N, C-alpha and C positions, 0 to 999 in steps of 0.2 A: 111201522113197528112190527116186530117179530110175532109178538103175541096179542098185545092189546094196547090202547092208548095209555093205560094205567103204568105200563112198563116205563114210560117216559119219566115217571117220577122216581123210578129206581136210581136214585142219586142225582136225578135231574141233569144227566150228562150224556152226550151223544157223540159218537165218532165214527166216521165213514172209512177212514184208512185203517190198515192193521196196526194195532198198538203193540208197543214192546212188552214183553212179559218180564217180570222181575223174580229173581230167585232169593228167598231169605238167607241170612248169612249162616244159619244152622238148621239141622233137620234131625228128626228121629232116625235111629239106625233101623227101625222096624217098619216095614211096609207090607202088612197083611192084606188079603183080598177081601174086597166087598162081596157080601154073601147074597145079594138080591139085586135085581133090576128095578127101575122105578115103575114098570108097567106089568111085569109078569109076576103072578103069585108064586111063592115058593112050592115045589113039588114034593119035597121030602116031608117026612113027618116032623112036626114041630117039636123042639126040644121041650123038656119038662121045666116049668117055670119054678124058680126059688124066689118067691116073692120077698121073703126076708132078706135076701142078699142080692139086690139088683146089680146087673153088670152089663156093660155095653152101651151102645147108642143107636137110637133110630132117629130118622128124620122124615117129615111129611110137610107137604106144601106144593109150591109152584117151581118154575124152572130156575129161580134163584138158587135152589138147593142141588140141582142136577148136574152142575158143571156145564151147563148150556153156555156157549160163548167161547169155549176152549177148543172145540172141534169144528165140524162142518156146520153150516147154517141150520138152525132149528134142531140141533142134534145133542142129546144128552151125553155127557161124558162123566160118569160118576167118579172116575179116578181123580177127576180134578175138583170135586165139590169141596167148598171150604168147611162143610159140616162133616162129611163122611169119607172124604177121598183118601187115596193112598199115594198120591204123588208127593215126594219129598220136596218139590219146588212149591207146593202149596202149604204143606204142614197143617193138615186139617184139624179140626176138634177131635176127631177120632184118633189120628196119629198122636196127637198130644196127650190124649187120655190113655193110650197104649203105654206111653213112657211114664206117665204118672201112676197108673193103675194097669199093670201089666195084664191082668186077668181080662181086660177089655178086648184083647186080640181076637178077632174072628167073630165077635158078638156085635154085629153092625147090620143095619138094613136101612136103605134109603128108597122110599116109595113115593117121593115127590114126583110130579109130572109137569111138563110144560103146558102153560095155559090153564092149569087146574084152578077151579074155583074152591072157595072154602067149603062148599057143599060136598066136596069129595073127601074131606079130611078123616071122616070116621071109617070110610072104606080103606083109605090108604093106611090108617092106624091099624086097622084089622090085619092087613097084609104084613104090616112091619112087625106087629107083635106076635104073629105066626112064626117069624123067624128068631126074633129076640124077645121072648115073652116078658122079661122082667128087666127092662134097660135101666141103667143108672141114669141116663140122660135122654130126654125127648126133645128134639129141637122142631119147632113149628115156625115156618115163614110163609104167611099166607096174606090175605086181603087183596094184593096188588091187582090181580085179574077182576075182582069184584068191585073196584072203585068207580063210582058214579059222580059226576061233578056236583050234583045236588046231594049226594049222600042219602038219597031216598029209600035205598035198601039197607041202610046201616044196621037196622034192628034185625033183619032177616040174617045178614052176614054174622052178627053178633051170636045169634042163636046157632048157626052152624059151627062157629068156634066153640061155644059153650058145650055143645053136644059132644064134639071131639075131645075136649078137655075132660069131660065127665066120663067118656068111654075109656080113655087112657087111665085115668086114676082108678076107676073101678076094676080095670083088668090088672093093673100093677100099682098098687096104692103107695108103694115106697120109691117109685121113680120120681126123679126130679124133672119138671117140665120147664123148658125155657121157650117163651113165645117172643120172637124178635120184631122190632119195628121195621118200617121201610128204611132203606139206606139212603140218608140225606133227604134234602128238600129242594123244591124247584128254585132255580137261581136265575134272576134276570141277567146278571152279568155273564154267567157261564153260557146261557143260550145265546146271547149277543155274540160271544166270542167264538162259539161254534158256527154260527150262521156266517160271520165275517170270513172264516176259514173255509166253510163248506156252503155256499150260498143256496144250493139245492135243498138243504135241510129245512129252510123256511117254510116251503109248501109241502114238502113230502113227509116231514117228520113233526114239525111244531104247529101245524095248522089242521084242525079238525072241526067238527060241526056242532060243538057246544059252547057254553060261555067260558069254559076253562081253557079254551084254545089260546096259545101264546101269541099267535098272530091271527088278525082278522082277514076277511075275505079280500082285502085290498092290500094285504101284506104289511099292515101296521102292527107293531108290537103293542100288546095290551097287558100293562104291568098288573092291572087289577086281576087278571086272569091267574097269575101266579099265587096271589094272596088267596083267591077263591078255592084253587086246587089244594094249596097248603091246608086251608081251613077243613077241606073235605077229607084229606088224609088224617088230619088230627081227630076228626070225629070218629072214623074207623078205629083208630088206635086207641082212643079213649074207651070206646065200647070193647075192644079186645082186652083192655086192661082191667076193666070191671069184670069181665067174664073170668079172667085169670084170678082175680082176687078171691073169688068164690070157691076155688078149688084148691085143695091142700097141695103144697109142694109145687105150686105153679109161681113161676117168676117171669118178669119182663127184663128187658136188657138194660134197664136203668138209665135209657135215654142215649146210649153210646152210638146206637145206629141212626137216630134221629140227628145227632150232632155231627155225624160223618160228612166230611167234605171230599168230594171225589175229584179226580183228575182224569184227563183224557187218556193218560197212559194206562190206566186200570180198565179201559173198556175194550170190547172186541169189535170186530168188523161188522157183527150183525146189529149194531146200534141199540142194543138193549140189554146186554149182558156183560158181566165181568170176565175179562180174560184171566190167564193163570195168575198174574200179578194181582189183579183185583180180588181174585179168590183168596189168594194169600193174605192180602190186607183185612179182609173180612174175618178170616180165622184168627189173626193176630188181634184184631179189635175185640173179638167176643171171648177169646181165651181167658182173660182176667175175670169176666163175668162168670163163665162155667167154673173157674177154680173156686169162686166164692160160693157158688151154689153147691158144688160137690164137697166143699170144705177141704180143699187140697192145699 
């Protein structure tokens, strides 16, 4: 795995060969530039916040937000991010907001980072809010790298998320916050089909050292592991949902990401991330949720 075993649950789909990328049938005509990198804090003086009139979008979390999977191995590519990117082949939430809310243009910051734990969310939020101090929308995609098979750290992860939500709300109380679920759930049939096509994935990708391993040491498929890992993911997301409910203007995605069923064509050669087609699919999936949150 490129980052952690938990990335396997990112739609529970793996592909070793390069996947075709798709282009949506329509695209915004505006393609403004992203204003911040995921790891480098802004050097310019931060703009003055108009807390009564939030504008723009920020994103914090892990590599699912950075466009990783659309460039070189383990390489962020913010232009392709489904949340904040500028590629017309993806039509990110940002570009859609620019069309629906033209004042959004240029008010964007993505401080997500590959391999990031939920423990880094507050620091990421601080950097993002230094660039866009009163965003209309805050996107948070986290948990993945913190997943443990027994969910023994779920309370700690929940606290990290709660701290980040509280920080964002206190800094910009009129911002709408969207906390998304994992994309999809582990699938026995899908894993079988991938291993049938790419036999090496059985040992290199789908086998590890805890009870959630899809294959045991002898190479036998353990279907109970899928249920165990799904239950663990559900525990983290339930805790995330409870934390969100305690914060004004915080929303989950209504289960659309949990219900997402992936295809090989949406994955990149790095075996863990969406390609441009997959990024576009995520933006399309979540845009109706964002429209509802923003009242568009």
